[in-house]
MOPAC internal coordinates of N, CA, C and O (Angstrom, degrees):
PM7 1SCF
backbone

  N    0.0000 0     0.00 0     0.00 0    0    0    0
  C    1.4520 1     0.00 0     0.00 0    1    0    0
  C    1.5213 1   107.70 1     0.00 0    2    1    0
  O    1.2310 1   121.07 1   -47.77 1    3    2    1
  N    1.3168 1   115.55 1   132.23 1    3    2    1
  C    1.4596 1   119.61 1  -178.28 1    5    3    2
  C    1.5264 1   111.24 1   -82.54 1    6    5    3
  O    1.2310 1   121.48 1   -19.86 1    7    6    5
  N    1.3095 1   114.77 1   160.14 1    7    6    5
  C    1.4578 1   120.12 1   176.32 1    9    7    6
  C    1.5144 1   111.78 1   -60.56 1   10    9    7
  O    1.2310 1   120.35 1   144.15 1   11   10    9
  N    1.3400 1   116.94 1   -35.85 1   11   10    9
  C    1.4622 1   120.88 1   178.33 1   13   11   10
  C    1.5265 1   111.07 1   -64.55 1   14   13   11
  O    1.2310 1   120.12 1   138.22 1   15   14   13
  N    1.3312 1   117.38 1   -41.78 1   15   14   13
  C    1.4638 1   120.99 1   178.39 1   17   15   14
  C    1.5299 1   110.84 1   -62.64 1   18   17   15
  O    1.2310 1   120.85 1   135.85 1   19   18   17
  N    1.3282 1   115.98 1   -44.15 1   19   18   17
  C    1.4712 1   120.35 1   179.05 1   21   19   18
  C    1.5196 1   110.06 1   -62.51 1   22   21   19
  O    1.2310 1   120.48 1   136.66 1   23   22   21
  N    1.3226 1   116.69 1   -43.34 1   23   22   21
  C    1.4570 1   121.28 1   179.87 1   25   23   22
  C    1.5285 1   111.58 1   -60.80 1   26   25   23
  O    1.2310 1   120.34 1   135.21 1   27   26   25
  N    1.3300 1   116.96 1   -44.79 1   27   26   25
  C    1.4627 1   120.68 1   179.43 1   29   27   26
  C    1.5236 1   111.60 1   -63.47 1   30   29   27
  O    1.2310 1   120.41 1   139.75 1   31   30   29
  N    1.3233 1   116.82 1   -40.25 1   31   30   29
  C    1.4637 1   120.50 1   178.87 1   33   31   30
  C    1.5248 1   110.23 1   -66.10 1   34   33   31
  O    1.2310 1   120.29 1   135.85 1   35   34   33
  N    1.3207 1   117.05 1   -44.15 1   35   34   33
  C    1.4716 1   120.14 1   178.83 1   37   35   34
  C    1.5251 1   111.08 1   -61.08 1   38   37   35
  O    1.2310 1   120.44 1   138.21 1   39   38   37
  N    1.3225 1   116.76 1   -41.79 1   39   38   37
  C    1.4653 1   120.12 1   177.53 1   41   39   38
  C    1.5221 1   110.40 1   -63.55 1   42   41   39
  O    1.2310 1   120.54 1   136.95 1   43   42   41
  N    1.3280 1   116.57 1   -43.05 1   43   42   41
  C    1.4648 1   120.47 1  -179.96 1   45   43   42
  C    1.5237 1   111.43 1   -62.29 1   46   45   43
  O    1.2310 1   120.69 1   141.17 1   47   46   45
  N    1.3099 1   116.30 1   -38.83 1   47   46   45
  C    1.4678 1   119.98 1  -176.48 1   49   47   46
  C    1.5273 1   112.58 1   -87.57 1   50   49   47
  O    1.2310 1   120.21 1  -175.08 1   51   50   49
  N    1.3271 1   117.20 1     4.92 1   51   50   49
  C    1.4636 1   119.79 1   179.76 1   53   51   50
  C    1.5308 1   112.13 1   -82.31 1   54   53   51
  O    1.2310 1   120.18 1   178.21 1   55   54   53
  N    1.3244 1   117.26 1    -1.79 1   55   54   53
  C    1.4578 1   121.95 1   179.58 1   57   55   54
  C    1.5317 1   109.27 1  -103.98 1   58   57   55
  O    1.2310 1   120.79 1   -47.11 1   59   58   57
  N    1.3262 1   116.10 1   132.89 1   59   58   57
  C    1.4718 1   120.99 1  -176.68 1   61   59   58
  C    1.5299 1   112.43 1   -60.25 1   62   61   59
  O    1.2310 1   119.74 1   139.79 1   63   62   61
  N    1.3274 1   118.10 1   -40.21 1   63   62   61
  C    1.4651 1   120.02 1   178.86 1   65   63   62
  C    1.5218 1   111.83 1   -65.66 1   66   65   63
  O    1.2310 1   120.65 1   141.29 1   67   66   65
  N    1.3378 1   116.36 1   -38.71 1   67   66   65
  C    1.4691 1   118.48 1   178.61 1   69   67   66
  C    1.5199 1   111.22 1   -68.44 1   70   69   67
  O    1.2310 1   120.09 1   145.72 1   71   70   69
  N    1.3270 1   117.43 1   -34.28 1   71   70   69
  C    1.4675 1   119.65 1   174.11 1   73   71   70
  C    1.5270 1   110.46 1   -63.10 1   74   73   71
  O    1.2310 1   120.50 1   138.68 1   75   74   73
  N    1.3212 1   116.64 1   -41.32 1   75   74   73
  C    1.4724 1   120.51 1   177.79 1   77   75   74
  C    1.5263 1   110.54 1   -62.28 1   78   77   75
  O    1.2310 1   120.58 1   139.24 1   79   78   77
  N    1.3298 1   116.50 1   -40.76 1   79   78   77
  C    1.4654 1   120.53 1   178.07 1   81   79   78
  C    1.5205 1   110.30 1   -60.90 1   82   81   79
  O    1.2310 1   120.15 1   133.01 1   83   82   81
  N    1.3364 1   117.33 1   -46.99 1   83   82   81
  C    1.4709 1   120.96 1   178.89 1   85   83   82
  C    1.5248 1   109.91 1   -59.34 1   86   85   83
  O    1.2310 1   120.06 1   136.03 1   87   86   85
  N    1.3371 1   117.50 1   -43.97 1   87   86   85
  C    1.4653 1   120.92 1   178.93 1   89   87   86
  C    1.5268 1   110.87 1   -60.39 1   90   89   87
  O    1.2310 1   119.99 1   137.69 1   91   90   89
  N    1.3294 1   117.62 1   -42.31 1   91   90   89
  C    1.4690 1   120.66 1   178.74 1   93   91   90
  C    1.5222 1   111.23 1   -65.12 1   94   93   91
  O    1.2310 1   120.66 1   141.28 1   95   94   93
  N    1.3271 1   116.34 1   -38.72 1   95   94   93
  C    1.4629 1   119.90 1  -177.59 1   97   95   94
  C    1.5243 1   112.45 1   -73.60 1   98   97   95
  O    1.2310 1   119.82 1   162.50 1   99   98   97
  N    1.3326 1   117.96 1   -17.50 1   99   98   97
  C    1.4671 1   118.86 1   176.70 1  101   99   98
  C    1.5263 1   110.88 1   -66.70 1  102  101   99
  O    1.2310 1   120.50 1   162.42 1  103  102  101
  N    1.3215 1   116.65 1   -17.58 1  103  102  101
  C    1.4652 1   121.09 1   178.41 1  105  103  102
  C    1.5287 1   111.55 1   -91.29 1  106  105  103
  O    1.2310 1   120.38 1  -176.66 1  107  106  105
  N    1.3352 1   116.87 1     3.34 1  107  106  105
  C    1.4611 1   121.01 1   177.71 1  109  107  106
  C    1.5145 1   112.44 1   123.56 1  110  109  107
  O    1.2310 1   121.43 1    -6.20 1  111  110  109
  N    1.3070 1   114.86 1   173.80 1  111  110  109
  C    1.4584 1   122.16 1  -178.55 1  113  111  110
  C    1.5308 1   110.33 1   -57.80 1  114  113  111
  O    1.2310 1   121.22 1   -38.49 1  115  114  113
  N    1.3372 1   115.27 1   141.51 1  115  114  113
  C    1.4601 1   121.09 1   179.58 1  117  115  114
  C    1.5274 1   109.49 1  -131.95 1  118  117  115
  O    1.2310 1   121.60 1   -36.84 1  119  118  117
  N    1.3161 1   114.54 1   143.16 1  119  118  117
  C    1.4520 1   121.92 1   173.45 1  121  119  118
  C    1.5219 1   108.09 1   -76.65 1  122  121  119
  O    1.2310 1   120.52 1   -32.17 1  123  122  121
  N    1.3286 1   116.61 1   147.83 1  123  122  121
  C    1.4518 1   120.67 1   176.60 1  125  123  122
  C    1.5226 1   111.75 1   -55.67 1  126  125  123
  O    1.2310 1   120.10 1   145.92 1  127  126  125
  N    1.3339 1   117.41 1   -34.08 1  127  126  125
  C    1.4631 1   120.61 1   179.55 1  129  127  126
  C    1.5287 1   111.34 1   -62.94 1  130  129  127
  O    1.2310 1   120.19 1   142.27 1  131  130  129
  N    1.3357 1   117.24 1   -37.73 1  131  130  129
  C    1.4704 1   120.93 1   178.02 1  133  131  130
  C    1.5278 1   111.00 1   -67.80 1  134  133  131
  O    1.2310 1   120.68 1   139.12 1  135  134  133
  N    1.3100 1   116.31 1   -40.88 1  135  134  133
  C    1.4628 1   120.35 1   178.46 1  137  135  134
  C    1.5292 1   110.39 1   -64.48 1  138  137  135
  O    1.2310 1   120.62 1   139.95 1  139  138  137
  N    1.3315 1   116.42 1   -40.05 1  139  138  137
  C    1.4664 1   120.46 1   177.78 1  141  139  138
  C    1.5228 1   111.27 1   -59.39 1  142  141  139
  O    1.2310 1   120.74 1   134.55 1  143  142  141
  N    1.3304 1   116.20 1   -45.45 1  143  142  141
  C    1.4666 1   120.84 1  -179.04 1  145  143  142
  C    1.5209 1   111.90 1   -62.34 1  146  145  143
  O    1.2310 1   120.81 1   135.77 1  147  146  145
  N    1.3189 1   116.05 1   -44.23 1  147  146  145
  C    1.4660 1   120.46 1  -176.11 1  149  147  146
  C    1.5266 1   112.65 1   -71.63 1  150  149  147
  O    1.2310 1   120.50 1   140.78 1  151  150  149
  N    1.3353 1   116.65 1   -39.22 1  151  150  149
  C    1.4611 1   120.52 1  -176.14 1  153  151  150
  C    1.5215 1   112.89 1   -84.42 1  154  153  151
  O    1.2310 1   120.75 1   156.62 1  155  154  153
  N    1.3090 1   116.18 1   -23.38 1  155  154  153
  C    1.4622 1   121.62 1  -176.68 1  157  155  154
  C    1.5314 1   111.38 1    55.18 1  158  157  155
  O    1.2310 1   121.53 1  -128.79 1  159  158  157
  N    1.3327 1   114.67 1    51.21 1  159  158  157
  C    1.4590 1   122.21 1   174.66 1  161  159  158
  C    1.5216 1   107.79 1  -119.55 1  162  161  159
  O    1.2310 1   120.51 1   -11.10 1  163  162  161
  N    1.3226 1   116.62 1   168.90 1  163  162  161
  C    1.4588 1   119.86 1   177.49 1  165  163  162
  C    1.5270 1   109.86 1   -76.83 1  166  165  163
  O    1.2310 1   120.85 1   -18.25 1  167  166  165
  N    1.3198 1   115.98 1   161.75 1  167  166  165
  C    1.4621 1   120.24 1   179.64 1  169  167  166
  C    1.5287 1   111.35 1   -62.05 1  170  169  167
  O    1.2310 1   118.98 1   137.84 1  171  170  169
  N    1.3464 1   119.55 1   -42.16 1  171  170  169
  C    1.4745 1   118.38 1   177.21 1  173  171  170
  C    1.5304 1   112.73 1   -62.13 1  174  173  171
  O    1.2310 1   120.24 1   144.23 1  175  174  173
  N    1.3356 1   117.14 1   -35.77 1  175  174  173
  C    1.4696 1   120.06 1   178.38 1  177  175  174
  C    1.5154 1   110.31 1   -66.70 1  178  177  175
  O    1.2310 1   120.42 1   136.73 1  179  178  177
  N    1.3378 1   116.80 1   -43.27 1  179  178  177
  C    1.4713 1   119.81 1   177.40 1  181  179  178
  C    1.5218 1   109.89 1   -62.05 1  182  181  179
  O    1.2310 1   120.10 1   136.95 1  183  182  181
  N    1.3238 1   117.40 1   -43.05 1  183  182  181
  C    1.4740 1   120.51 1   179.26 1  185  183  182
  C    1.5230 1   111.06 1   -58.47 1  186  185  183
  O    1.2310 1   120.46 1   139.11 1  187  186  185
  N    1.3266 1   116.73 1   -40.89 1  187  186  185
  C    1.4683 1   120.36 1   177.90 1  189  187  186
  C    1.5273 1   110.69 1   -61.92 1  190  189  187
  O    1.2310 1   120.61 1   131.43 1  191  190  189
  N    1.3317 1   116.44 1   -48.57 1  191  190  189
  C    1.4709 1   120.07 1  -179.77 1  193  191  190
  C    1.5291 1   110.85 1   -60.29 1  194  193  191
  O    1.2310 1   120.38 1   138.20 1  195  194  193
  N    1.3219 1   116.88 1   -41.80 1  195  194  193
  C    1.4633 1   119.82 1  -177.90 1  197  195  194
  C    1.5299 1   110.67 1   -69.57 1  198  197  195
  O    1.2310 1   120.04 1   146.78 1  199  198  197
  N    1.3215 1   117.53 1   -33.22 1  199  198  197
  C    1.4671 1   120.26 1   176.64 1  201  199  198
  C    1.5236 1   110.14 1   -64.87 1  202  201  199
  O    1.2310 1   120.21 1   136.30 1  203  202  201
  N    1.3235 1   117.20 1   -43.70 1  203  202  201
  C    1.4679 1   120.77 1   179.27 1  205  203  202
  C    1.5306 1   109.46 1   -61.56 1  206  205  203
  O    1.2310 1   120.11 1   134.04 1  207  206  205
  N    1.3261 1   117.40 1   -45.96 1  207  206  205
  C    1.4661 1   121.37 1  -178.99 1  209  207  206
  C    1.5281 1   111.60 1   -67.20 1  210  209  207
  O    1.2310 1   120.40 1   144.84 1  211  210  209
  N    1.3172 1   116.84 1   -35.16 1  211  210  209
  C    1.4719 1   120.62 1   177.89 1  213  211  210
  C    1.5200 1   111.64 1   -73.27 1  214  213  211
  O    1.2310 1   120.55 1   138.00 1  215  214  213
  N    1.3357 1   116.54 1   -42.00 1  215  214  213
  C    1.4674 1   120.49 1  -178.27 1  217  215  214
  C    1.5267 1   112.31 1   -61.92 1  218  217  215
  O    1.2310 1   120.14 1   147.17 1  219  218  217
  N    1.3277 1   117.34 1   -32.83 1  219  218  217
  C    1.4686 1   118.69 1   179.23 1  221  219  218
  C    1.5275 1   111.40 1   -85.20 1  222  221  219
  O    1.2310 1   120.27 1   173.66 1  223  222  221
  N    1.3343 1   117.09 1    -6.34 1  223  222  221
  C    1.4626 1   120.84 1   174.92 1  225  223  222
  C    1.5125 1   115.40 1    94.29 1  226  225  223
  O    1.2310 1   119.34 1   179.80 1  227  226  225
  N    1.3261 1   118.87 1    -0.20 1  227  226  225
  C    1.4671 1   120.59 1  -177.79 1  229  227  226
  C    1.5177 1   113.63 1   -76.21 1  230  229  227
  O    1.2310 1   120.45 1   152.60 1  231  230  229
  N    1.3217 1   116.74 1   -27.40 1  231  230  229
  C    1.4578 1   120.96 1  -174.43 1  233  231  230
  C    1.5246 1   110.08 1  -125.80 1  234  233  231
  O    1.2310 1   121.39 1   -39.66 1  235  234  233
  N    1.3335 1   114.95 1   140.34 1  235  234  233
  C    1.4593 1   122.09 1   175.22 1  237  235  234
  C    1.5218 1   107.66 1  -112.68 1  238  237  235
  O    1.2310 1   120.65 1   -24.98 1  239  238  237
  N    1.3335 1   116.37 1   155.02 1  239  238  237
  C    1.4589 1   119.26 1   178.56 1  241  239  238
  C    1.5202 1   110.33 1  -135.19 1  242  241  239
  O    1.2310 1   122.10 1   -22.75 1  243  242  241
  N    1.3271 1   113.58 1   157.25 1  243  242  241
  C    1.4628 1   120.35 1   173.64 1  245  243  242
  C    1.5284 1   106.67 1  -142.85 1  246  245  243
  O    1.2310 1   121.03 1   -35.83 1  247  246  245
  N    1.3124 1   115.63 1   144.17 1  247  246  245
  C    1.4628 1   121.43 1  -179.92 1  249  247  246
  C    1.5239 1   109.78 1   -89.20 1  250  249  247
  O    1.2310 1   121.40 1   -38.63 1  251  250  249
  N    1.3356 1   114.93 1   141.37 1  251  250  249
  C    1.4619 1   122.10 1   173.88 1  253  251  250
  C    1.5237 1   105.78 1  -142.17 1  254  253  251
  O    1.2310 1   120.83 1   -83.09 1  255  254  253
  N    1.3242 1   116.02 1    96.91 1  255  254  253
  C    1.4590 1   119.99 1  -173.63 1  257  255  254
  C    1.5114 1   110.23 1    69.01 1  258  257  255
  O    1.2310 1   121.02 1    50.29 1  259  258  257
  N    1.3308 1   115.66 1  -129.71 1  259  258  257
  C    1.4674 1   118.45 1  -179.54 1  261  259  258
  C    1.5204 1   112.61 1   -88.08 1  262  261  259
  O    1.2310 1   119.86 1   171.82 1  263  262  261
  N    1.3123 1   117.88 1    -8.18 1  263  262  261
  C    1.4697 1   121.36 1  -176.36 1  265  263  262
  C    1.5188 1   111.88 1  -104.09 1  266  265  263
  O    1.2310 1   121.76 1   -29.39 1  267  266  265
  N    1.3124 1   114.24 1   150.61 1  267  266  265
  C    1.4645 1   121.13 1   172.15 1  269  267  266
  C    1.5226 1   108.05 1  -102.27 1  270  269  267
  O    1.2310 1   121.40 1   -35.61 1  271  270  269
  N    1.3032 1   114.92 1   144.39 1  271  270  269
  C    1.4593 1   121.88 1   176.44 1  273  271  270
  C    1.5247 1   107.21 1  -114.51 1  274  273  271
  O    1.2310 1   121.10 1   -43.67 1  275  274  273
  N    1.3175 1   115.50 1   136.33 1  275  274  273
  C    1.4601 1   121.25 1  -172.46 1  277  275  274
  C    1.5205 1   111.08 1  -119.05 1  278  277  275
  O    1.2310 1   121.48 1   -32.95 1  279  278  277
  N    1.3166 1   114.77 1   147.05 1  279  278  277
  C    1.4678 1   121.23 1   175.49 1  281  279  278
  C    1.5232 1   108.77 1  -148.35 1  282  281  279
  O    1.2310 1   121.21 1   -19.52 1  283  282  281
  N    1.3164 1   115.29 1   160.48 1  283  282  281
  C    1.4636 1   120.60 1   178.09 1  285  283  282
  C    1.5216 1   109.42 1   -75.64 1  286  285  283
  O    1.2310 1   120.69 1   -42.22 1  287  286  285
  N    1.3203 1   116.29 1   137.78 1  287  286  285
  C    1.4562 1   122.07 1   172.19 1  289  287  286
  C    1.5305 1   105.81 1   -80.29 1  290  289  287
  O    1.2310 1   120.72 1   -82.49 1  291  290  289
  N    1.3273 1   116.23 1    97.51 1  291  290  289
  C    1.4653 1   121.12 1  -172.67 1  293  291  290
  C    1.5231 1   113.26 1   -61.07 1  294  293  291
  O    1.2310 1   120.12 1   144.34 1  295  294  293
  N    1.3243 1   117.38 1   -35.66 1  295  294  293
  C    1.4692 1   119.91 1   179.70 1  297  295  294
  C    1.5313 1   110.69 1   -63.66 1  298  297  295
  O    1.2310 1   120.50 1   132.40 1  299  298  297
  N    1.3201 1   116.66 1   -47.60 1  299  298  297
  C    1.4625 1   120.44 1  -179.34 1  301  299  298
  C    1.5322 1   110.35 1   -66.35 1  302  301  299
  O    1.2310 1   120.86 1   137.37 1  303  302  301
  N    1.3351 1   115.96 1   -42.63 1  303  302  301
  C    1.4629 1   119.72 1  -179.04 1  305  303  302
  C    1.5341 1   110.56 1   -63.67 1  306  305  303
  O    1.2310 1   120.44 1   139.09 1  307  306  305
  N    1.3190 1   116.77 1   -40.91 1  307  306  305
  C    1.4688 1   120.73 1   178.35 1  309  307  306
  C    1.5208 1   111.60 1   -64.60 1  310  309  307
  O    1.2310 1   120.51 1   138.36 1  311  310  309
  N    1.3389 1   116.63 1   -41.64 1  311  310  309
  C    1.4677 1   120.28 1   177.28 1  313  311  310
  C    1.5299 1   110.71 1   -61.53 1  314  313  311
  O    1.2310 1   120.64 1   138.07 1  315  314  313
  N    1.3377 1   116.38 1   -41.93 1  315  314  313
  C    1.4634 1   120.90 1   179.11 1  317  315  314
  C    1.5262 1   110.60 1   -63.88 1  318  317  315
  O    1.2310 1   120.35 1   135.70 1  319  318  317
  N    1.3217 1   116.94 1   -44.30 1  319  318  317
  C    1.4647 1   120.42 1   179.07 1  321  319  318
  C    1.5268 1   110.99 1   -61.34 1  322  321  319
  O    1.2310 1   120.20 1   138.02 1  323  322  321
  N    1.3299 1   117.23 1   -41.98 1  323  322  321
  C    1.4661 1   120.83 1   177.93 1  325  323  322
  C    1.5194 1   110.87 1   -61.70 1  326  325  323
  O    1.2310 1   120.52 1   137.38 1  327  326  325
  N    1.3244 1   116.62 1   -42.62 1  327  326  325
  C    1.4698 1   121.08 1   179.36 1  329  327  326
  C    1.5233 1   110.14 1   -60.38 1  330  329  327
  O    1.2310 1   120.44 1   131.44 1  331  330  329
  N    1.3234 1   116.76 1   -48.56 1  331  330  329
  C    1.4604 1   121.68 1  -178.95 1  333  331  330
  C    1.5240 1   111.02 1   -65.41 1  334  333  331
  O    1.2310 1   120.09 1   139.05 1  335  334  333
  N    1.3071 1   117.44 1   -40.95 1  335  334  333
  C    1.4665 1   121.76 1  -179.78 1  337  335  334
  C    1.5190 1   111.50 1   -63.46 1  338  337  335
  O    1.2310 1   120.50 1   147.96 1  339  338  337
  N    1.3350 1   116.65 1   -32.04 1  339  338  337
  C    1.4675 1   120.42 1  -178.93 1  341  339  338
  C    1.5258 1   112.54 1   -73.03 1  342  341  339
  O    1.2310 1   120.19 1   163.74 1  343  342  341
  N    1.3339 1   117.23 1   -16.26 1  343  342  341
  C    1.4637 1   120.62 1   178.63 1  345  343  342
  C    1.5227 1   108.04 1   -77.94 1  346  345  343
  O    1.2310 1   120.72 1   -49.06 1  347  346  345
  N    1.3181 1   116.22 1   130.94 1  347  346  345
  C    1.4612 1   120.38 1  -177.69 1  349  347  346
  C    1.5192 1   110.15 1  -139.88 1  350  349  347
  O    1.2310 1   121.59 1   -28.48 1  351  350  349
  N    1.3053 1   114.56 1   151.52 1  351  350  349
  C    1.4656 1   119.31 1   175.75 1  353  351  350
  C    1.5302 1   110.18 1   -86.85 1  354  353  351
  O    1.2310 1   120.59 1   174.91 1  355  354  353
  N    1.3192 1   116.48 1    -5.09 1  355  354  353
  C    1.4662 1   120.97 1  -177.38 1  357  355  354
  C    1.5177 1   110.80 1  -108.81 1  358  357  355
  O    1.2310 1   120.70 1   -40.38 1  359  358  357
  N    1.3132 1   116.26 1   139.62 1  359  358  357
  C    1.4568 1   122.83 1   177.13 1  361  359  358
  C    1.5211 1   107.49 1   -84.10 1  362  361  359
  O    1.2310 1   120.51 1   -66.77 1  363  362  361
  N    1.3214 1   116.63 1   113.23 1  363  362  361
  C    1.4599 1   120.47 1  -175.87 1  365  363  362
  C    1.5369 1   112.50 1   -67.85 1  366  365  363
  O    1.2310 1   119.74 1   158.02 1  367  366  365
  N    1.3324 1   118.11 1   -21.98 1  367  366  365
  C    1.4609 1   121.14 1  -179.24 1  369  367  366
  C    1.5338 1   110.41 1   -79.94 1  370  369  367
  O    1.2310 1   120.87 1   129.49 1  371  370  369
  N    1.3351 1   115.95 1   -50.51 1  371  370  369
  C    1.4756 1   118.93 1  -176.41 1  373  371  370
  C    1.5233 1   112.63 1   -87.79 1  374  373  371
  O    1.2310 1   121.06 1   160.78 1  375  374  373
  N    1.3262 1   115.58 1   -19.22 1  375  374  373
  C    1.4671 1   118.57 1  -177.60 1  377  375  374
  C    1.5148 1   112.75 1    81.23 1  378  377  375
  O    1.2310 1   120.38 1   178.97 1  379  378  377
  N    1.3448 1   116.88 1    -1.03 1  379  378  377
  C    1.4667 1   120.06 1   179.59 1  381  379  378
  C    1.5185 1   109.23 1   -78.20 1  382  381  379
  O    1.2310 1   121.63 1   -39.47 1  383  382  381
  N    1.3056 1   114.49 1   140.53 1  383  382  381
  C    1.4583 1   120.45 1  -177.75 1  385  383  382
  C    1.5174 1   109.77 1  -117.01 1  386  385  383
  O    1.2310 1   121.06 1   -47.73 1  387  386  385
  N    1.3215 1   115.57 1   132.27 1  387  386  385
  C    1.4535 1   120.59 1   178.87 1  389  387  386
  C    1.5248 1   112.53 1   -84.79 1  390  389  387
  O    1.2310 1   120.21 1   178.23 1  391  390  389
  N    1.3273 1   117.21 1    -1.77 1  391  390  389
  C    1.4663 1   120.34 1   179.95 1  393  391  390
  C    1.5216 1   110.32 1   -76.25 1  394  393  391
  O    1.2310 1   121.22 1   -41.02 1  395  394  393
  N    1.2924 1   115.28 1   138.98 1  395  394  393
  C    1.4680 1   118.94 1   173.38 1  397  395  394
  C    1.5191 1   106.67 1   -86.27 1  398  397  395
  O    1.2310 1   121.47 1   -52.55 1  399  398  397
  N    1.2930 1   114.79 1   127.45 1  399  398  397
  C    1.4569 1   119.86 1   179.68 1  401  399  398
  C    1.4978 1   108.95 1  -108.64 1  402  401  399
  O    1.2310 1   122.00 1   -50.97 1  403  402  401
  N    1.3597 1   113.78 1   129.03 1  403  402  401
  C    1.4267 1   126.95 1  -179.54 1  405  403  402
  C    1.4016 1   119.71 1    -6.63 1  406  405  403
  O    1.2310 1   120.10 1   180.00 1  407  406  405

């Protein structure tokens, strides 16, 4: 995963509504109409949020009639989680930890 990809994902997830969308999508694919009801935002606002999430690769969409259905791109999300998990406050070579402990 490139630094640019990580940066775009972090920017996308820096919005509370987009975090809520990701949380909803972890339970499975959702229709845009369901997301609208839960978030109580306008359709143009939802479209903006979904574009940001799609552009960074976290969310995929498919059309079904007039509605779009959204789901998490599991490959991209897994790569992002691995990247974040690999970041540590401790130096694995020296064993020194930069974390302040109680």
